[in-house]
Phi, psi and omega in degrees: 000136185296318182300317180294318179299317180292326176295315179295324177297317180299330178277354180081015182279328184217168170250147177236126179234104176293133176251115187271109181270316183228166176303134175199171184265046185295333182294338180255019178252177176300345179273353187304330182269003184266155170292125181245171178224149354293174186305149179064009178068017178287120183302144181305320183294345180266353178286141177297323180239104183294330176299319178295323177298314179294325175298321178295322176301314179299315179299318180296318180291318177298320178299315179297316180295324178294326179291332180279334185284000000 
């Protein structure tokens, strides 16, 4: 559940990374202030090369994990 995940994130227990697959109004949702993937919140379906989009998601998550370590 999103509310529980955001509550746990606020306590520093977990990280939450929205992965934007399609166009949606995520910037005006409770997820709007979070780092999302792929970069710049460009939905995966809008990338010319979807494999590159998924690679970018992996890079963003690795970057976040590296910052925590």
